[in-house]
C-alpha positions as CSV (number, residue, x, y, z in Angstrom):
1,M,-15.8,-217.6,-61.1
2,K,-18.7,-216.4,-63.4
3,K,-19.2,-213.2,-61.3
4,S,-15.5,-212.3,-61.4
5,L,-15.5,-212.8,-65.3
6,I,-18.6,-210.7,-65.6
7,A,-17.1,-208.0,-63.4
8,A,-13.9,-208.0,-65.4
9,L,-15.9,-207.6,-68.6
10,V,-17.9,-204.7,-67.2
11,L,-14.7,-203.0,-66.0
12,A,-13.0,-203.5,-69.4
13,G,-16.1,-202.1,-71.2
14,A,-16.1,-199.1,-68.9
15,S,-12.4,-198.4,-69.5
16,F,-13.0,-198.6,-73.3
17,G,-16.0,-196.1,-73.0
18,S,-13.9,-193.7,-71.0
19,S,-11.0,-193.7,-73.4
20,A,-13.4,-192.6,-76.2
21,V,-14.2,-189.5,-74.1
22,L,-10.5,-188.6,-73.9
23,A,-10.0,-189.1,-77.7
24,Q,-7.5,-186.9,-79.6
25,V,-9.2,-184.7,-82.2
26,G,-7.8,-182.1,-84.7
27,E,-5.9,-182.2,-87.9
28,S,-2.2,-182.4,-87.4
29,P,0.4,-181.5,-88.8
30,Q,-0.7,-178.6,-90.9
31,P,1.9,-176.9,-93.0
32,L,2.1,-173.1,-92.8
33,D,3.1,-171.1,-96.0
34,L,5.4,-168.4,-94.7
35,D,6.5,-167.0,-98.2
36,D,5.5,-163.6,-97.1
37,I,7.0,-164.3,-93.6
38,S,3.6,-164.4,-92.0
39,A,0.6,-166.7,-92.0
40,F,-2.8,-167.4,-90.4
41,F,-3.6,-170.9,-88.8
42,G,-6.3,-172.5,-86.8
43,D,-8.7,-175.5,-86.5
44,T,-12.4,-176.2,-86.1
45,F,-13.9,-179.0,-84.1
46,A,-17.3,-180.5,-84.7
47,A,-20.0,-180.8,-82.1
48,G,-20.2,-183.9,-79.9
49,N,-16.5,-183.9,-78.7
50,E,-16.9,-182.9,-75.1
51,G,-13.9,-184.0,-73.1
52,A,-11.7,-184.6,-76.2
53,T,-8.3,-183.1,-76.3
54,F,-6.2,-181.7,-79.2
55,A,-2.6,-180.9,-79.8
56,D,-2.5,-179.4,-83.3
57,R,0.9,-178.9,-84.9
58,F,1.6,-176.1,-87.5
59,T,4.8,-176.8,-89.3
60,F,7.0,-174.2,-91.0
61,T,10.6,-173.7,-92.2
62,V,13.0,-170.8,-91.6
63,D,15.0,-170.3,-94.8
64,G,18.3,-168.5,-95.5
65,T,21.5,-167.8,-93.7
66,V,20.1,-165.1,-91.5
67,G,18.1,-166.1,-88.4
68,A,14.6,-165.0,-87.7
69,N,12.6,-163.6,-84.8
70,L,9.2,-165.2,-84.3
71,D,6.0,-163.7,-82.9
72,A,2.7,-165.6,-82.8
73,V,-0.7,-165.2,-81.2
74,V,-3.6,-167.8,-80.8
75,A,-7.1,-167.2,-79.4
76,S,-10.6,-168.7,-79.0
77,I,-13.8,-167.2,-78.0
78,A,-17.1,-168.6,-76.6
79,R,-20.4,-167.3,-75.1
80,S,-19.3,-168.7,-71.7
81,A,-16.3,-170.4,-70.1
82,D,-18.2,-173.7,-70.0
83,V,-18.8,-174.0,-73.8
84,G,-16.4,-174.3,-76.7
85,L,-12.8,-175.1,-75.9
86,D,-10.0,-174.3,-73.5
87,I,-6.5,-173.6,-74.9
88,T,-4.1,-175.0,-72.4
89,A,-0.7,-174.5,-74.1
90,L,1.1,-172.9,-77.0
91,A,4.7,-173.9,-77.6
92,L,7.4,-173.8,-80.3
93,Y,9.4,-176.9,-81.1
94,G,12.3,-177.8,-83.3
95,A,12.0,-180.6,-85.9
96,D,13.6,-183.0,-83.4
97,D,10.7,-182.3,-81.0
98,S,12.9,-180.2,-78.7
99,L,11.0,-177.5,-76.9
100,I,12.4,-174.0,-77.9
101,S,9.9,-171.7,-76.2
102,G,6.7,-171.9,-74.3
103,G,3.8,-169.5,-74.8
104,T,2.4,-167.0,-72.3
105,L,-1.3,-167.1,-71.3
106,L,-2.7,-163.6,-71.3
107,Q,-6.4,-164.5,-70.6
108,S,-8.5,-167.6,-70.0
109,G,-12.2,-168.2,-69.8
110,V,-14.7,-166.9,-72.3
111,F,-11.8,-165.6,-74.3
112,D,-8.5,-167.6,-74.4
113,L,-5.5,-165.6,-75.5
114,W,-1.9,-166.9,-75.8
115,T,1.2,-165.3,-77.2
116,I,4.8,-166.6,-77.9
117,S,8.0,-164.8,-79.0
118,T,11.4,-166.1,-79.5
119,N,14.6,-164.7,-81.1
120,N,17.4,-165.9,-83.4
121,L,15.8,-169.0,-85.0
122,V,18.3,-170.5,-87.3
123,A,17.5,-172.0,-90.7
124,G,15.5,-175.3,-90.2
125,D,12.1,-176.9,-89.6
126,Y,9.9,-176.0,-86.7
127,Y,6.4,-176.3,-85.5
128,L,3.9,-174.4,-83.2
129,Q,1.8,-176.7,-81.1
130,V,-1.6,-175.5,-79.8
131,S,-3.0,-177.8,-77.1
132,G,-6.4,-177.8,-75.3
133,A,-9.6,-179.6,-74.6
134,L,-13.2,-179.3,-75.7
135,V,-15.3,-178.4,-72.7
136,S,-18.8,-178.9,-74.2
137,D,-20.6,-180.8,-76.9
138,T,-20.9,-177.6,-79.1
139,S,-18.6,-177.0,-82.0
140,A,-15.5,-174.8,-81.4
141,S,-12.6,-173.3,-83.1
142,F,-9.4,-171.3,-82.5
143,G,-7.3,-169.1,-84.8
144,G,-3.9,-167.5,-84.8
145,A,-1.2,-165.7,-86.7
146,I,2.5,-166.0,-87.0
147,A,5.1,-163.6,-88.2
148,L,8.8,-163.9,-88.7
149,A,11.2,-161.0,-88.9
150,P,14.8,-161.4,-90.1
151,V,17.6,-160.8,-87.5
152,P,19.9,-158.0,-88.7
153,E,23.4,-159.2,-89.5
154,P,26.3,-157.8,-87.2
155,G,27.5,-155.6,-90.1
156,T,24.2,-153.8,-90.1
157,Y,24.6,-152.9,-86.5
158,G,28.0,-151.6,-87.3
159,M,26.7,-149.5,-90.1
160,V,23.9,-148.1,-87.9
161,L,26.4,-147.1,-85.2
162,G,28.8,-145.6,-87.7
163,G,26.0,-143.5,-89.2
164,L,24.9,-142.3,-85.8
165,G,28.5,-141.3,-85.1
166,V,28.7,-139.3,-88.3
167,L,25.4,-137.6,-87.5
168,G,26.7,-136.7,-84.0
169,L,29.8,-135.2,-85.5
170,L,27.9,-133.2,-88.0
171,A,25.5,-131.9,-85.3
172,R,28.5,-130.9,-83.1
173,R,30.2,-129.2,-86.0
174,R,27.1,-127.2,-86.8
175,R,26.6,-126.2,-83.2
176,M,30.3,-125.0,-83.0
177,Q,29.9,-123.0,-86.2
178,A,26.6,-121.5,-85.0
179,G,28.3,-120.6,-81.6
180,G,31.3,-118.9,-83.4
181,Q,29.1,-116.7,-85.6
182,A,27.1,-115.3,-82.7
């Protein structure tokens, strides 16, 4: 009986120790100021967090009645692939935690590089989530940039097409006049 109790305590102590290694680190959520429709974001992690994971959220709001297109990039760099951190995901979520778009991994290893693009975001609250793990006891960081571009209204497309039509007519008319004078 005593041996099984001791074994249970040792097992419980080992499981508590292993959960500390898999701790979540990072500051989240972090609001982004998109007044100029772009912003920089990132996070830095102290040394001594090997094995810890992070899932940082960067919140922002799309204002107005016109939608927006979003483009973002996030990167980290280290001296080798076995130090620093490993970015494992980049994703865009709505305020209700619904996945809108997943990022694309362009490069992994010494230099981690992810991008994400999506079109026609309506007015509302959103967040970018950068996920990963610290692969060594050294300090590490990642950084990124986000930019929003307004989606043109349908009337704008009509005006552009109309303008191109008028330019085409003028060019044809000039060609005909030049051909008649020759």
